[in-house]
C-alpha positions as CSV (number, residue, x, y, z in Angstrom):
1,M,-77.6,-23.1,44.7
2,L,-78.3,-26.1,46.7
3,S,-75.8,-25.1,49.2
4,A,-77.2,-21.7,49.5
5,I,-80.7,-23.4,50.2
6,I,-79.2,-25.7,52.9
7,L,-77.5,-22.9,54.4
8,F,-80.5,-20.7,54.4
9,L,-82.3,-23.6,56.2
10,L,-79.8,-24.3,58.7
11,A,-79.5,-20.8,59.6
12,G,-83.5,-20.5,59.9
13,I,-83.9,-23.6,62.1
14,A,-81.0,-22.1,64.4
15,E,-82.5,-18.6,64.5
16,I,-86.3,-19.6,64.9
17,G,-85.2,-22.6,67.1
18,G,-82.9,-20.4,69.4
19,G,-85.8,-17.9,69.8
20,Y,-88.4,-20.1,70.5
21,F,-86.5,-21.7,73.5
22,I,-85.8,-18.3,74.7
23,W,-89.6,-17.7,74.3
24,L,-90.2,-20.9,76.3
25,C,-87.9,-19.9,79.1
26,L,-88.9,-16.5,79.6
27,R,-92.5,-16.5,78.8
28,E,-93.6,-20.1,79.7
29,G,-91.5,-20.8,82.5
30,K,-89.4,-23.5,81.2
31,P,-86.0,-24.1,82.9
32,F,-83.1,-21.4,82.4
33,Y,-80.9,-23.7,80.5
34,W,-83.3,-23.9,77.6
35,G,-82.8,-20.0,77.5
36,I,-79.1,-20.6,77.3
37,G,-79.3,-23.3,74.7
38,G,-81.7,-20.7,72.7
39,G,-78.7,-18.4,72.9
40,V,-76.5,-20.7,71.5
41,A,-78.6,-21.6,68.8
42,L,-78.8,-17.8,68.0
43,A,-75.0,-17.4,67.9
44,L,-74.9,-20.5,65.5
45,Y,-77.3,-18.8,63.4
46,G,-74.7,-15.9,62.9
47,V,-72.1,-18.2,62.2
48,I,-73.8,-20.5,59.8
49,A,-75.0,-17.2,57.9
50,T,-71.2,-16.3,57.1
51,F,-70.8,-19.5,55.1
52,Q,-72.9,-18.3,52.0
53,A,-71.0,-17.9,49.0
54,F,-72.6,-14.5,47.8
55,P,-70.3,-11.6,48.3
56,S,-72.9,-9.1,49.5
57,F,-73.9,-9.3,53.4
58,G,-77.0,-7.0,52.6
59,R,-78.1,-9.0,49.7
60,V,-77.5,-12.5,51.6
61,Y,-79.5,-11.0,54.8
62,A,-82.2,-9.7,52.8
63,A,-82.8,-13.0,50.9
64,Y,-82.5,-14.9,54.2
65,G,-85.1,-12.7,55.5
66,G,-87.8,-14.1,52.8
67,V,-86.6,-17.7,53.9
68,F,-86.9,-16.9,57.6
69,I,-90.5,-15.6,56.8
70,I,-91.5,-18.9,55.3
71,L,-89.8,-21.1,57.9
72,S,-91.5,-18.9,60.7
73,V,-94.6,-19.9,59.2
74,L,-94.0,-23.6,58.9
75,W,-92.6,-23.5,62.5
76,G,-95.6,-22.1,63.8
77,W,-97.7,-24.7,61.9
78,G,-95.7,-27.5,62.8
79,I,-94.3,-26.9,66.3
80,D,-96.4,-24.2,67.7
81,K,-99.7,-25.9,66.2
82,K,-101.0,-22.7,64.7
83,A,-102.3,-23.2,61.3
84,P,-101.4,-20.5,58.8
85,D,-104.4,-19.0,56.8
86,M,-104.6,-17.9,53.4
87,Y,-103.0,-14.7,53.9
88,D,-100.0,-16.3,55.4
89,W,-99.4,-18.6,52.5
90,I,-99.9,-15.5,50.0
91,G,-97.4,-13.5,52.2
92,A,-94.8,-16.3,52.3
93,T,-95.2,-17.0,48.4
94,I,-94.7,-13.1,47.8
95,C,-91.4,-13.4,50.1
96,L,-90.3,-16.6,48.2
97,V,-90.6,-14.7,44.9
98,G,-88.7,-11.7,46.4
99,V,-85.9,-14.1,47.3
100,G,-85.6,-15.7,44.1
101,V,-85.4,-12.4,42.0
102,M,-82.6,-10.9,44.6
103,L,-80.6,-14.2,44.2
104,L,-81.4,-15.2,40.7
105,A,-81.3,-12.1,38.7
106,P,-78.6,-11.3,36.2
107,R,-76.1,-8.9,37.5
108,H,-72.9,-7.6,35.8
């Protein structure tokens, strides 16, 4: 489970960071190579996600979606300096519970 968590975190940082660099390039006038770097990071996100040991693509990406939401809230707070409110934390917690249900549920 630890390797799954690490891979989710790495994938999230690559995806959110990549999107953020493209955002900065296109919306805030940063140099074009920031956008290219963002594109490379987004491609790495796609590769990192394939290293998950879970056999089902849909389940891995659905669970990752919950992790992505939590990381996005933390990114916005730490990098973009937009403090999450109570509803952001409640929503992120609900997503984390959903991830746990999807990944840890007993299956045959």
